[in-house]
Predicted model as a PDB file, atoms N, CA, C, CB and O in Angstrom, pLDDT in the B-factor column:
MODEL        1                                                                  
ATOM      1  N   SER A   1       0.522  -1.187   0.126  1.00 74.00           N  
ATOM      2  CA  SER A   1      -0.123  -0.061   0.057  1.00 74.00           C  
ATOM      3  C   SER A   1       0.983   1.106   0.009  1.00 74.00           C  
ATOM      4  CB  SER A   1      -1.103   0.010   1.208  1.00 74.00           C  
ATOM      5  O   SER A   1       0.709   2.085  -0.686  1.00 74.00           O  
ATOM      6  N   ASP A   2       1.832   1.089   0.482  1.00 81.00           N  
ATOM      7  CA  ASP A   2       3.048   2.237   0.696  1.00 81.00           C  
ATOM      8  C   ASP A   2       3.441   2.247  -0.811  1.00 81.00           C  
ATOM      9  CB  ASP A   2       4.536   1.766   1.890  1.00 81.00           C  
ATOM     10  O   ASP A   2       3.363   3.382  -1.280  1.00 81.00           O  
ATOM     11  N   LEU A   3       3.785   1.436  -1.571  1.00 76.00           N  
ATOM     12  CA  LEU A   3       3.918   2.060  -2.809  1.00 76.00           C  
ATOM     13  C   LEU A   3       3.349   2.367  -3.825  1.00 76.00           C  
ATOM     14  CB  LEU A   3       4.450   1.760  -3.194  1.00 76.00           C  
ATOM     15  O   LEU A   3       3.815   3.130  -4.672  1.00 76.00           O  
ATOM     16  N   ARG A   4       2.179   1.771  -3.881  1.00 75.00           N  
ATOM     17  CA  ARG A   4       0.865   2.556  -4.068  1.00 75.00           C  
ATOM     18  C   ARG A   4       0.671   4.119  -4.158  1.00 75.00           C  
ATOM     19  CB  ARG A   4       0.093   2.205  -3.018  1.00 75.00           C  
ATOM     20  O   ARG A   4       0.293   4.815  -5.101  1.00 75.00           O  
ATOM     21  N   LYS A   5       1.034   4.433  -2.933  1.00 83.00           N  
ATOM     22  CA  LYS A   5       0.605   5.764  -2.418  1.00 83.00           C  
ATOM     23  C   LYS A   5       2.090   6.602  -2.816  1.00 83.00           C  
ATOM     24  CB  LYS A   5       0.118   5.722  -0.549  1.00 83.00           C  
ATOM     25  O   LYS A   5       2.341   7.675  -2.266  1.00 83.00           O  
ATOM     26  N   LEU A   6       2.948   6.044  -3.736  1.00 84.00           N  
ATOM     27  CA  LEU A   6       3.954   6.853  -4.374  1.00 84.00           C  
ATOM     28  C   LEU A   6       3.732   6.877  -5.553  1.00 84.00           C  
ATOM     29  CB  LEU A   6       5.193   6.527  -4.218  1.00 84.00           C  
ATOM     30  O   LEU A   6       3.856   7.905  -6.217  1.00 84.00           O  
ATOM     31  N   PHE A   7       3.305   5.581  -6.108  1.00 81.00           N  
ATOM     32  CA  PHE A   7       3.124   5.245  -7.725  1.00 81.00           C  
ATOM     33  C   PHE A   7       1.737   4.719  -7.678  1.00 81.00           C  
ATOM     34  CB  PHE A   7       4.276   4.026  -8.453  1.00 81.00           C  
ATOM     35  O   PHE A   7       1.543   3.579  -7.254  1.00 81.00           O  
ATOM     36  N   PRO A   8       0.781   5.453  -8.076  1.00 80.00           N  
ATOM     37  CA  PRO A   8      -0.391   4.781  -7.804  1.00 80.00           C  
ATOM     38  C   PRO A   8      -0.726   3.822  -8.916  1.00 80.00           C  
ATOM     39  CB  PRO A   8      -1.463   5.730  -7.572  1.00 80.00           C  
ATOM     40  O   PRO A   8      -1.449   2.850  -8.695  1.00 80.00           O  
ATOM     41  N   GLN A   9      -0.282   4.039  -9.961  1.00 76.00           N  
ATOM     42  CA  GLN A   9      -0.402   2.968 -11.394  1.00 76.00           C  
ATOM     43  C   GLN A   9       0.240   1.983 -11.095  1.00 76.00           C  
ATOM     44  CB  GLN A   9       0.192   3.407 -12.838  1.00 76.00           C  
ATOM     45  O   GLN A   9       0.082   1.059 -11.892  1.00 76.00           O  
ATOM     46  N   PHE A  10       1.083   1.730 -10.058  1.00 73.00           N  
ATOM     47  CA  PHE A  10       1.580   0.217  -9.864  1.00 73.00           C  
ATOM     48  C   PHE A  10       0.799  -0.659  -9.737  1.00 73.00           C  
ATOM     49  CB  PHE A  10       2.299  -0.043  -8.880  1.00 73.00           C  
ATOM     50  O   PHE A  10       0.001  -0.529  -8.809  1.00 73.00           O  
ATOM     51  N   SER A  11       0.732  -1.519 -10.338  1.00 73.00           N  
ATOM     52  CA  SER A  11       0.205  -3.048 -10.291  1.00 73.00           C  
ATOM     53  C   SER A  11      -1.426  -2.601 -10.091  1.00 73.00           C  
ATOM     54  CB  SER A  11       0.978  -4.176  -8.781  1.00 73.00           C  
ATOM     55  O   SER A  11      -2.089  -3.201  -9.246  1.00 73.00           O  
ATOM     56  N   VAL A  12      -1.914  -1.743 -10.738  1.00 72.00           N  
ATOM     57  CA  VAL A  12      -3.176  -1.372 -10.509  1.00 72.00           C  
ATOM     58  C   VAL A  12      -4.325  -2.042 -11.466  1.00 72.00           C  
ATOM     59  CB  VAL A  12      -3.155   0.058 -10.602  1.00 72.00           C  
ATOM     60  O   VAL A  12      -5.416  -1.535 -11.728  1.00 72.00           O  
ATOM     61  N   ASN A  13      -3.883  -3.145 -11.869  1.00 72.00           N  
ATOM     62  CA  ASN A  13      -4.769  -4.260 -12.262  1.00 72.00           C  
ATOM     63  C   ASN A  13      -4.486  -5.389 -12.166  1.00 72.00           C  
ATOM     64  CB  ASN A  13      -5.104  -4.268 -13.303  1.00 72.00           C  
ATOM     65  O   ASN A  13      -4.913  -6.208 -12.980  1.00 72.00           O  
ATOM     66  N   SER A  14      -3.481  -5.820 -10.877  1.00 76.00           N  
ATOM     67  CA  SER A  14      -2.836  -7.260  -9.896  1.00 76.00           C  
ATOM     68  C   SER A  14      -4.400  -7.817  -9.351  1.00 76.00           C  
ATOM     69  CB  SER A  14      -1.486  -6.679  -8.112  1.00 76.00           C  
ATOM     70  O   SER A  14      -5.398  -7.180  -9.013  1.00 76.00           O  
ATOM     71  N   LEU A  15      -4.224  -8.772  -9.401  1.00 76.00           N  
ATOM     72  CA  LEU A  15      -4.928 -10.026  -8.503  1.00 76.00           C  
ATOM     73  C   LEU A  15      -4.353 -10.663  -7.498  1.00 76.00           C  
ATOM     74  CB  LEU A  15      -5.238 -11.108  -9.218  1.00 76.00           C  
ATOM     75  O   LEU A  15      -3.147 -10.872  -7.627  1.00 76.00           O  
ATOM     76  N   SER A  16      -4.845 -11.011  -6.585  1.00 78.00           N  
ATOM     77  CA  SER A  16      -4.410 -11.726  -5.289  1.00 78.00           C  
ATOM     78  C   SER A  16      -5.216 -12.998  -5.153  1.00 78.00           C  
ATOM     79  CB  SER A  16      -4.632 -10.802  -3.968  1.00 78.00           C  
ATOM     80  O   SER A  16      -6.446 -12.964  -5.115  1.00 78.00           O  
ATOM     81  N   PHE A  17      -4.618 -13.965  -5.088  1.00 80.00           N  
ATOM     82  CA  PHE A  17      -5.224 -15.230  -4.987  1.00 80.00           C  
ATOM     83  C   PHE A  17      -4.314 -16.012  -3.649  1.00 80.00           C  
ATOM     84  CB  PHE A  17      -5.121 -16.053  -6.600  1.00 80.00           C  
ATOM     85  O   PHE A  17      -3.526 -16.954  -3.735  1.00 80.00           O  
ATOM     86  N   ASP A  18      -4.759 -15.222  -2.392  1.00 82.00           N  
ATOM     87  CA  ASP A  18      -4.140 -15.872  -0.966  1.00 82.00           C  
ATOM     88  C   ASP A  18      -4.560 -17.217  -0.753  1.00 82.00           C  
ATOM     89  CB  ASP A  18      -4.599 -15.089   0.372  1.00 82.00           C  
ATOM     90  O   ASP A  18      -3.711 -17.974  -0.282  1.00 82.00           O  
ATOM     91  N   ALA A  19      -5.803 -17.718  -1.027  1.00 85.00           N  
ATOM     92  CA  ALA A  19      -6.248 -18.664  -0.622  1.00 85.00           C  
ATOM     93  C   ALA A  19      -5.645 -19.557  -1.545  1.00 85.00           C  
ATOM     94  CB  ALA A  19      -7.545 -18.622  -0.457  1.00 85.00           C  
ATOM     95  O   ALA A  19      -4.960 -20.353  -0.902  1.00 85.00           O  
ATOM     96  N   TYR A  20      -5.595 -19.767  -2.674  1.00 85.00           N  
ATOM     97  CA  TYR A  20      -5.417 -20.594  -3.603  1.00 85.00           C  
ATOM     98  C   TYR A  20      -4.412 -21.358  -3.536  1.00 85.00           C  
ATOM     99  CB  TYR A  20      -5.413 -20.099  -4.572  1.00 85.00           C  
ATOM    100  O   TYR A  20      -3.369 -20.744  -3.311  1.00 85.00           O  
ATOM    101  N   ASP A  21      -4.275 -22.827  -3.677  1.00 88.00           N  
ATOM    102  CA  ASP A  21      -3.517 -23.782  -3.297  1.00 88.00           C  
ATOM    103  C   ASP A  21      -3.317 -25.226  -4.239  1.00 88.00           C  
ATOM    104  CB  ASP A  21      -4.040 -24.004  -2.045  1.00 88.00           C  
ATOM    105  O   ASP A  21      -2.952 -26.356  -3.915  1.00 88.00           O  
ATOM    106  N   ARG A  22      -3.768 -24.581  -5.663  1.00 89.00           N  
ATOM    107  CA  ARG A  22      -3.489 -25.683  -6.594  1.00 89.00           C  
ATOM    108  C   ARG A  22      -2.717 -25.325  -7.857  1.00 89.00           C  
ATOM    109  CB  ARG A  22      -4.754 -26.289  -6.994  1.00 89.00           C  
ATOM    110  O   ARG A  22      -2.545 -24.194  -8.312  1.00 89.00           O  
ATOM    111  N   PRO A  23      -2.385 -26.213  -8.229  1.00 87.00           N  
ATOM    112  CA  PRO A  23      -1.260 -26.142  -9.407  1.00 87.00           C  
ATOM    113  C   PRO A  23      -1.484 -24.468 -10.371  1.00 87.00           C  
ATOM    114  CB  PRO A  23      -1.609 -27.794 -10.662  1.00 87.00           C  
ATOM    115  O   PRO A  23      -2.500 -24.167 -10.998  1.00 87.00           O  
ATOM    116  N   LEU A  24      -0.725 -23.948 -10.286  1.00 83.00           N  
ATOM    117  CA  LEU A  24      -0.627 -22.871 -11.645  1.00 83.00           C  
ATOM    118  C   LEU A  24      -0.172 -22.444 -12.744  1.00 83.00           C  
ATOM    119  CB  LEU A  24      -0.466 -22.193 -11.561  1.00 83.00           C  
ATOM    120  O   LEU A  24      -0.436 -21.458 -13.432  1.00 83.00           O  
ATOM    121  N   PHE A  25       0.863 -23.671 -12.881  1.00 83.00           N  
ATOM    122  CA  PHE A  25       1.458 -23.508 -14.030  1.00 83.00           C  
ATOM    123  C   PHE A  25       1.834 -24.968 -14.515  1.00 83.00           C  
ATOM    124  CB  PHE A  25       2.618 -22.542 -13.878  1.00 83.00           C  
ATOM    125  O   PHE A  25       1.941 -25.981 -13.824  1.00 83.00           O  
ATOM    126  N   LYS A  26       2.055 -24.772 -16.280  1.00 86.00           N  
ATOM    127  CA  LYS A  26       1.915 -26.146 -16.702  1.00 86.00           C  
ATOM    128  C   LYS A  26       2.799 -27.266 -16.407  1.00 86.00           C  
ATOM    129  CB  LYS A  26       1.870 -26.127 -17.900  1.00 86.00           C  
ATOM    130  O   LYS A  26       2.383 -28.417 -16.539  1.00 86.00           O  
ATOM    131  N   SER A  27       4.263 -26.962 -15.927  1.00 85.00           N  
ATOM    132  CA  SER A  27       5.154 -27.853 -15.614  1.00 85.00           C  
ATOM    133  C   SER A  27       6.442 -26.733 -14.879  1.00 85.00           C  
ATOM    134  CB  SER A  27       5.549 -28.818 -17.084  1.00 85.00           C  
ATOM    135  O   SER A  27       7.443 -26.303 -15.452  1.00 85.00           O  
ATOM    136  N   ALA A  28       6.024 -26.490 -13.539  1.00 78.00           N  
ATOM    137  CA  ALA A  28       7.679 -25.239 -12.911  1.00 78.00           C  
ATOM    138  C   ALA A  28       8.774 -26.310 -13.184  1.00 78.00           C  
ATOM    139  CB  ALA A  28       7.835 -24.613 -10.575  1.00 78.00           C  
ATOM    140  O   ALA A  28       9.849 -25.859 -13.578  1.00 78.00           O  
ATOM    141  N   GLU A  29       8.647 -27.936 -13.006  1.00 83.00           N  
ATOM    142  CA  GLU A  29       9.989 -28.548 -12.827  1.00 83.00           C  
ATOM    143  C   GLU A  29      10.684 -28.486 -14.466  1.00 83.00           C  
ATOM    144  CB  GLU A  29       9.796 -30.284 -12.136  1.00 83.00           C  
ATOM    145  O   GLU A  29      11.876 -28.572 -14.763  1.00 83.00           O  
ATOM    146  N   LEU A  30       9.475 -28.305 -15.396  1.00 83.00           N  
ATOM    147  CA  LEU A  30      10.153 -28.372 -16.938  1.00 83.00           C  
ATOM    148  C   LEU A  30      10.654 -26.866 -17.232  1.00 83.00           C  
ATOM    149  CB  LEU A  30       8.902 -28.891 -18.270  1.00 83.00           C  
ATOM    150  O   LEU A  30      11.324 -26.606 -18.232  1.00 83.00           O  
ATOM    151  N   GLY A  31      10.262 -25.862 -16.249  1.00 80.00           N  
ATOM    152  CA  GLY A  31      10.532 -24.546 -16.239  1.00 80.00           C  
ATOM    153  C   GLY A  31       9.569 -23.732 -17.739  1.00 80.00           C  
ATOM    154  O   GLY A  31       9.879 -22.834 -18.522  1.00 80.00           O  
ATOM    155  N   ASN A  32       8.249 -24.653 -17.572  1.00 81.00           N  
ATOM    156  CA  ASN A  32       7.005 -24.048 -18.360  1.00 81.00           C  
ATOM    157  C   ASN A  32       6.003 -23.175 -17.171  1.00 81.00           C  
ATOM    158  CB  ASN A  32       6.020 -25.497 -19.171  1.00 81.00           C  
ATOM    159  O   ASN A  32       5.224 -23.645 -16.341  1.00 81.00           O  
ATOM    160  N   TYR A  33       6.324 -21.899 -17.426  1.00 77.00           N  
ATOM    161  CA  TYR A  33       5.390 -21.201 -16.583  1.00 77.00           C  
ATOM    162  C   TYR A  33       4.189 -20.454 -17.118  1.00 77.00           C  
ATOM    163  CB  TYR A  33       6.094 -20.327 -15.897  1.00 77.00           C  
ATOM    164  O   TYR A  33       3.601 -19.480 -16.647  1.00 77.00           O  
ATOM    165  N   GLN A  34       3.935 -21.265 -18.397  1.00 79.00           N  
ATOM    166  CA  GLN A  34       2.268 -20.861 -18.502  1.00 79.00           C  
ATOM    167  C   GLN A  34       1.572 -21.106 -17.829  1.00 79.00           C  
ATOM    168  CB  GLN A  34       1.553 -21.195 -19.328  1.00 79.00           C  
ATOM    169  O   GLN A  34       1.825 -22.175 -17.273  1.00 79.00           O  
ATOM    170  N   LEU A  35       0.367 -20.464 -17.401  1.00 80.00           N  
ATOM    171  CA  LEU A  35      -0.474 -20.648 -16.675  1.00 80.00           C  
ATOM    172  C   LEU A  35      -1.206 -21.713 -16.976  1.00 80.00           C  
ATOM    173  CB  LEU A  35      -1.039 -19.719 -16.544  1.00 80.00           C  
ATOM    174  O   LEU A  35      -0.985 -22.079 -18.130  1.00 80.00           O  
ATOM    175  N   LEU A  36      -2.091 -22.449 -16.339  1.00 86.00           N  
ATOM    176  CA  LEU A  36      -2.771 -23.485 -16.819  1.00 86.00           C  
ATOM    177  C   LEU A  36      -4.263 -22.671 -16.980  1.00 86.00           C  
ATOM    178  CB  LEU A  36      -2.675 -24.867 -15.781  1.00 86.00           C  
ATOM    179  O   LEU A  36      -4.464 -21.739 -16.202  1.00 86.00           O  
ATOM    180  N   PRO A  37      -5.187 -22.977 -17.868  1.00 86.00           N  
ATOM    181  CA  PRO A  37      -6.300 -22.723 -18.523  1.00 86.00           C  
ATOM    182  C   PRO A  37      -7.273 -22.443 -17.245  1.00 86.00           C  
ATOM    183  CB  PRO A  37      -6.701 -23.932 -19.549  1.00 86.00           C  
ATOM    184  O   PRO A  37      -7.964 -21.426 -17.191  1.00 86.00           O  
ATOM    185  N   THR A  38      -7.266 -23.551 -16.099  1.00 88.00           N  
ATOM    186  CA  THR A  38      -7.854 -23.452 -14.895  1.00 88.00           C  
ATOM    187  C   THR A  38      -7.492 -22.571 -13.978  1.00 88.00           C  
ATOM    188  CB  THR A  38      -7.818 -24.440 -14.383  1.00 88.00           C  
ATOM    189  O   THR A  38      -8.381 -22.283 -13.177  1.00 88.00           O  
ATOM    190  N   ALA A  39      -6.607 -22.120 -13.858  1.00 85.00           N  
ATOM    191  CA  ALA A  39      -5.772 -20.990 -12.995  1.00 85.00           C  
ATOM    192  C   ALA A  39      -6.516 -20.235 -12.471  1.00 85.00           C  
ATOM    193  CB  ALA A  39      -4.860 -20.127 -13.646  1.00 85.00           C  
ATOM    194  O   ALA A  39      -7.172 -20.058 -13.498  1.00 85.00           O  
ATOM    195  N   PRO A  40      -7.218 -19.350 -11.453  1.00 85.00           N  
ATOM    196  CA  PRO A  40      -7.708 -18.286 -11.309  1.00 85.00           C  
ATOM    197  C   PRO A  40      -6.785 -16.900 -12.014  1.00 85.00           C  
ATOM    198  CB  PRO A  40      -7.931 -18.308  -9.878  1.00 85.00           C  
ATOM    199  O   PRO A  40      -5.587 -16.732 -11.788  1.00 85.00           O  
ATOM    200  N   GLY A  41      -7.488 -16.136 -12.751  1.00 80.00           N  
ATOM    201  CA  GLY A  41      -6.718 -14.873 -13.631  1.00 80.00           C  
ATOM    202  C   GLY A  41      -6.152 -15.222 -14.519  1.00 80.00           C  
ATOM    203  O   GLY A  41      -5.385 -14.321 -14.858  1.00 80.00           O  
ATOM    204  N   ALA A  42      -6.016 -16.652 -15.584  1.00 81.00           N  
ATOM    205  CA  ALA A  42      -5.809 -17.173 -16.451  1.00 81.00           C  
ATOM    206  C   ALA A  42      -6.027 -16.538 -17.614  1.00 81.00           C  
ATOM    207  CB  ALA A  42      -6.249 -18.063 -16.324  1.00 81.00           C  
ATOM    208  O   ALA A  42      -5.251 -16.524 -18.570  1.00 81.00           O  
ATOM    209  N   THR A  43      -7.382 -15.856 -17.522  1.00 79.00           N  
ATOM    210  CA  THR A  43      -8.073 -14.978 -18.825  1.00 79.00           C  
ATOM    211  C   THR A  43      -8.166 -13.654 -18.529  1.00 79.00           C  
ATOM    212  CB  THR A  43      -9.573 -15.385 -19.239  1.00 79.00           C  
ATOM    213  O   THR A  43      -8.807 -12.858 -19.214  1.00 79.00           O  
ATOM    214  N   SER A  44      -7.399 -13.303 -17.284  1.00 79.00           N  
ATOM    215  CA  SER A  44      -7.692 -12.033 -17.218  1.00 79.00           C  
ATOM    216  C   SER A  44      -6.308 -11.096 -17.759  1.00 79.00           C  
ATOM    217  CB  SER A  44      -8.172 -11.779 -15.704  1.00 79.00           C  
ATOM    218  O   SER A  44      -6.230  -9.976 -17.253  1.00 79.00           O  
ATOM    219  N   GLY A  45      -5.495 -11.389 -18.502  1.00 75.00           N  
ATOM    220  CA  GLY A  45      -4.403 -10.749 -19.493  1.00 75.00           C  
ATOM    221  C   GLY A  45      -4.567  -9.740 -20.146  1.00 75.00           C  
ATOM    222  O   GLY A  45      -5.664  -9.182 -20.170  1.00 75.00           O  
ATOM    223  N   MET A  46      -3.713  -9.373 -20.690  1.00 76.00           N  
ATOM    224  CA  MET A  46      -3.961  -8.331 -21.861  1.00 76.00           C  
ATOM    225  C   MET A  46      -2.901  -8.514 -23.250  1.00 76.00           C  
ATOM    226  CB  MET A  46      -3.706  -6.716 -21.158  1.00 76.00           C  
ATOM    227  O   MET A  46      -1.823  -9.106 -23.209  1.00 76.00           O  
ATOM    228  N   GLN A  47      -3.359  -8.007 -24.186  1.00 77.00           N  
ATOM    229  CA  GLN A  47      -2.376  -7.948 -25.209  1.00 77.00           C  
ATOM    230  C   GLN A  47      -1.378  -7.209 -25.275  1.00 77.00           C  
ATOM    231  CB  GLN A  47      -2.796  -7.757 -26.144  1.00 77.00           C  
ATOM    232  O   GLN A  47      -1.565  -6.025 -24.998  1.00 77.00           O  
ATOM    233  N   LEU A  48       0.010  -7.654 -25.661  1.00 77.00           N  
ATOM    234  CA  LEU A  48       1.225  -7.081 -25.490  1.00 77.00           C  
ATOM    235  C   LEU A  48       1.210  -5.620 -26.554  1.00 77.00           C  
ATOM    236  CB  LEU A  48       2.424  -8.298 -25.856  1.00 77.00           C  
ATOM    237  O   LEU A  48       0.764  -5.429 -27.686  1.00 77.00           O  
ATOM    238  N   PRO A  49       1.933  -4.744 -25.556  1.00 80.00           N  
ATOM    239  CA  PRO A  49       1.463  -3.695 -26.665  1.00 80.00           C  
ATOM    240  C   PRO A  49       2.750  -3.607 -27.845  1.00 80.00           C  
ATOM    241  CB  PRO A  49       1.165  -1.993 -25.846  1.00 80.00           C  
ATOM    242  O   PRO A  49       3.920  -3.918 -27.623  1.00 80.00           O  
ATOM    243  N   ALA A  50       2.254  -3.154 -29.003  1.00 83.00           N  
ATOM    244  CA  ALA A  50       2.860  -3.149 -30.409  1.00 83.00           C  
ATOM    245  C   ALA A  50       4.465  -3.334 -30.126  1.00 83.00           C  
ATOM    246  CB  ALA A  50       2.489  -1.631 -31.291  1.00 83.00           C  
ATOM    247  O   ALA A  50       5.063  -4.380 -30.382  1.00 83.00           O  
ATOM    248  N   ASP A  51       5.053  -2.206 -29.581  1.00 84.00           N  
ATOM    249  CA  ASP A  51       6.308  -2.531 -29.679  1.00 84.00           C  
ATOM    250  C   ASP A  51       7.202  -3.495 -28.894  1.00 84.00           C  
ATOM    251  CB  ASP A  51       6.740  -1.568 -29.623  1.00 84.00           C  
ATOM    252  O   ASP A  51       8.347  -3.855 -29.166  1.00 84.00           O  
ATOM    253  N   VAL A  52       6.359  -3.858 -27.777  1.00 79.00           N  
ATOM    254  CA  VAL A  52       6.766  -5.169 -27.230  1.00 79.00           C  
ATOM    255  C   VAL A  52       6.638  -6.619 -27.865  1.00 79.00           C  
ATOM    256  CB  VAL A  52       6.120  -5.239 -26.136  1.00 79.00           C  
ATOM    257  O   VAL A  52       7.377  -7.554 -27.556  1.00 79.00           O  
ATOM    258  N   ARG A  53       5.553  -6.691 -28.840  1.00 80.00           N  
ATOM    259  CA  ARG A  53       5.546  -7.557 -29.732  1.00 80.00           C  
ATOM    260  C   ARG A  53       6.289  -7.501 -30.802  1.00 80.00           C  
ATOM    261  CB  ARG A  53       4.572  -7.690 -30.034  1.00 80.00           C  
ATOM    262  O   ARG A  53       6.345  -8.532 -31.472  1.00 80.00           O  
ATOM    263  N   LYS A  54       6.891  -6.562 -31.164  1.00 84.00           N  
ATOM    264  CA  LYS A  54       8.086  -6.371 -32.449  1.00 84.00           C  
ATOM    265  C   LYS A  54       9.260  -6.655 -31.452  1.00 84.00           C  
ATOM    266  CB  LYS A  54       8.231  -4.536 -33.389  1.00 84.00           C  
ATOM    267  O   LYS A  54       9.718  -7.688 -31.939  1.00 84.00           O  
ATOM    268  N   LEU A  55       9.993  -6.382 -30.405  1.00 82.00           N  
ATOM    269  CA  LEU A  55      10.787  -6.834 -29.917  1.00 82.00           C  
ATOM    270  C   LEU A  55      10.982  -8.162 -29.588  1.00 82.00           C  
ATOM    271  CB  LEU A  55      10.842  -6.276 -29.253  1.00 82.00           C  
ATOM    272  O   LEU A  55      12.097  -8.671 -29.473  1.00 82.00           O  
ATOM    273  N   LEU A  56       9.746  -8.841 -29.406  1.00 76.00           N  
ATOM    274  CA  LEU A  56       9.750 -10.241 -28.828  1.00 76.00           C  
ATOM    275  C   LEU A  56       9.484 -11.128 -30.480  1.00 76.00           C  
ATOM    276  CB  LEU A  56       8.250 -10.471 -27.388  1.00 76.00           C  
ATOM    277  O   LEU A  56       9.544 -12.357 -30.496  1.00 76.00           O  
ATOM    278  N   GLY A  57       9.265 -10.521 -31.471  1.00 78.00           N  
ATOM    279  CA  GLY A  57       9.031 -11.092 -32.284  1.00 78.00           C  
ATOM    280  C   GLY A  57       7.765 -11.940 -32.727  1.00 78.00           C  
ATOM    281  O   GLY A  57       7.765 -12.942 -33.441  1.00 78.00           O  
ATOM    282  N   GLN A  58       6.644 -11.274 -32.111  1.00 75.00           N  
ATOM    283  CA  GLN A  58       5.557 -12.202 -31.811  1.00 75.00           C  
ATOM    284  C   GLN A  58       4.822 -11.289 -32.989  1.00 75.00           C  
ATOM    285  CB  GLN A  58       4.859 -12.348 -30.028  1.00 75.00           C  
ATOM    286  O   GLN A  58       5.120 -10.174 -33.418  1.00 75.00           O  
ATOM    287  N   PRO A  59       3.575 -12.342 -33.401  1.00 73.00           N  
ATOM    288  CA  PRO A  59       2.872 -11.968 -34.536  1.00 73.00           C  
ATOM    289  C   PRO A  59       1.566 -10.907 -33.906  1.00 73.00           C  
ATOM    290  CB  PRO A  59       2.341 -13.450 -35.373  1.00 73.00           C  
ATOM    291  O   PRO A  59       1.255 -10.992 -32.719  1.00 73.00           O  
ATOM    292  N   ASN A  60       1.015 -10.132 -34.643  1.00 72.00           N  
ATOM    293  CA  ASN A  60      -0.069  -9.453 -34.046  1.00 72.00           C  
ATOM    294  C   ASN A  60      -1.196 -10.339 -32.845  1.00 72.00           C  
ATOM    295  CB  ASN A  60      -0.859  -8.953 -35.362  1.00 72.00           C  
ATOM    296  O   ASN A  60      -1.497  -9.947 -31.717  1.00 72.00           O  
ATOM    297  N   LYS A  61      -1.509 -11.214 -33.321  1.00 65.00           N  
ATOM    298  CA  LYS A  61      -2.647 -11.982 -32.789  1.00 65.00           C  
ATOM    299  C   LYS A  61      -2.045 -13.426 -31.928  1.00 65.00           C  
ATOM    300  CB  LYS A  61      -3.681 -12.396 -34.178  1.00 65.00           C  
ATOM    301  O   LYS A  61      -2.242 -14.611 -32.197  1.00 65.00           O  
ATOM    302  N   VAL A  62      -1.287 -12.832 -30.861  1.00 62.00           N  
ATOM    303  CA  VAL A  62      -0.527 -14.249 -30.139  1.00 62.00           C  
ATOM    304  C   VAL A  62      -1.446 -14.593 -28.996  1.00 62.00           C  
ATOM    305  CB  VAL A  62       1.201 -13.975 -29.435  1.00 62.00           C  
ATOM    306  O   VAL A  62      -1.663 -15.764 -28.685  1.00 62.00           O  
ATOM    307  N   GLY A  63      -2.053 -13.436 -28.294  1.00 68.00           N  
ATOM    308  CA  GLY A  63      -3.241 -13.959 -27.321  1.00 68.00           C  
ATOM    309  C   GLY A  63      -2.592 -12.878 -25.975  1.00 68.00           C  
ATOM    310  O   GLY A  63      -1.669 -12.066 -25.899  1.00 68.00           O  
ATOM    311  N   GLN A  64      -3.579 -13.367 -25.092  1.00 71.00           N  
ATOM    312  CA  GLN A  64      -3.298 -12.411 -24.047  1.00 71.00           C  
ATOM    313  C   GLN A  64      -1.890 -12.820 -22.777  1.00 71.00           C  
ATOM    314  CB  GLN A  64      -4.857 -12.295 -23.289  1.00 71.00           C  
ATOM    315  O   GLN A  64      -1.753 -13.958 -22.326  1.00 71.00           O  
ATOM    316  N   TYR A  65      -1.077 -11.765 -22.428  1.00 70.00           N  
ATOM    317  CA  TYR A  65      -0.110 -12.419 -21.417  1.00 70.00           C  
ATOM    318  C   TYR A  65      -0.611 -11.932 -19.888  1.00 70.00           C  
ATOM    319  CB  TYR A  65       1.578 -11.897 -21.753  1.00 70.00           C  
ATOM    320  O   TYR A  65      -1.262 -10.892 -19.782  1.00 70.00           O  
ATOM    321  N   VAL A  66      -0.391 -12.455 -19.125  1.00 66.00           N  
ATOM    322  CA  VAL A  66      -0.852 -12.651 -18.045  1.00 66.00           C  
ATOM    323  C   VAL A  66       0.845 -12.684 -16.990  1.00 66.00           C  
ATOM    324  CB  VAL A  66      -1.932 -14.096 -18.206  1.00 66.00           C  
ATOM    325  O   VAL A  66       1.528 -13.698 -16.847  1.00 66.00           O  
ATOM    326  N   GLY A  67       1.128 -11.484 -16.474  1.00 62.00           N  
ATOM    327  CA  GLY A  67       2.087 -11.393 -15.612  1.00 62.00           C  
ATOM    328  C   GLY A  67       3.401 -10.529 -16.369  1.00 62.00           C  
ATOM    329  O   GLY A  67       3.202  -9.528 -17.057  1.00 62.00           O  
ATOM    330  N   ALA A  68       4.456 -10.976 -16.167  1.00 57.00           N  
ATOM    331  CA  ALA A  68       5.497 -10.374 -16.908  1.00 57.00           C  
ATOM    332  C   ALA A  68       6.053 -10.668 -18.190  1.00 57.00           C  
ATOM    333  CB  ALA A  68       6.363 -10.411 -16.263  1.00 57.00           C  
ATOM    334  O   ALA A  68       6.030 -11.855 -18.516  1.00 57.00           O  
ATOM    335  N   TYR A  69       6.458  -9.997 -18.842  1.00 55.00           N  
ATOM    336  CA  TYR A  69       6.959 -10.226 -20.445  1.00 55.00           C  
ATOM    337  C   TYR A  69       7.799 -11.461 -20.278  1.00 55.00           C  
ATOM    338  CB  TYR A  69       7.964  -8.855 -21.198  1.00 55.00           C  
ATOM    339  O   TYR A  69       8.533 -11.714 -19.323  1.00 55.00           O  
ATOM    340  N   PRO A  70       7.535 -12.352 -21.587  1.00 56.00           N  
ATOM    341  CA  PRO A  70       8.533 -13.218 -21.307  1.00 56.00           C  
ATOM    342  C   PRO A  70       9.961 -12.870 -21.934  1.00 56.00           C  
ATOM    343  CB  PRO A  70       8.068 -14.497 -21.732  1.00 56.00           C  
ATOM    344  O   PRO A  70      10.071 -12.242 -22.987  1.00 56.00           O  
ATOM    345  N   ARG A  71      11.096 -13.360 -21.147  1.00 61.00           N  
ATOM    346  CA  ARG A  71      12.308 -12.695 -21.284  1.00 61.00           C  
ATOM    347  C   ARG A  71      12.877 -12.834 -22.845  1.00 61.00           C  
ATOM    348  CB  ARG A  71      13.306 -13.300 -20.200  1.00 61.00           C  
ATOM    349  O   ARG A  71      12.464 -13.627 -23.691  1.00 61.00           O  
ATOM    350  N   LEU A  72      13.705 -12.064 -22.963  1.00 60.00           N  
ATOM    351  CA  LEU A  72      13.880 -11.868 -24.500  1.00 60.00           C  
ATOM    352  C   LEU A  72      15.381 -12.834 -24.755  1.00 60.00           C  
ATOM    353  CB  LEU A  72      14.061  -9.917 -24.966  1.00 60.00           C  
ATOM    354  O   LEU A  72      16.375 -12.787 -24.031  1.00 60.00           O  
ATOM    355  N   PRO A  73      15.169 -13.842 -26.210  1.00 62.00           N  
ATOM    356  CA  PRO A  73      16.194 -14.319 -26.290  1.00 62.00           C  
ATOM    357  C   PRO A  73      17.627 -14.015 -26.637  1.00 62.00           C  
ATOM    358  CB  PRO A  73      15.892 -14.894 -26.727  1.00 62.00           C  
ATOM    359  O   PRO A  73      18.477 -14.904 -26.584  1.00 62.00           O  
TER     360      PRO A  73                                                      
ENDMDL                                                                          
END                                                                             
């Protein structure tokens, strides 16, 4: 809350699932951190901005990203 007082835009669309205790990712063991379609918030992402898509070499209709952007190669 202190950070939001300084930067009101910080995590303005964030969601918290404190009591959720089921799997979130397809395979954390294999490094596949894509959210499972059944995970809460899995459909609450947004399209990447055009400049970010261009940097990542992604086509226009990639889908929604939830959380951080993927690491550049």
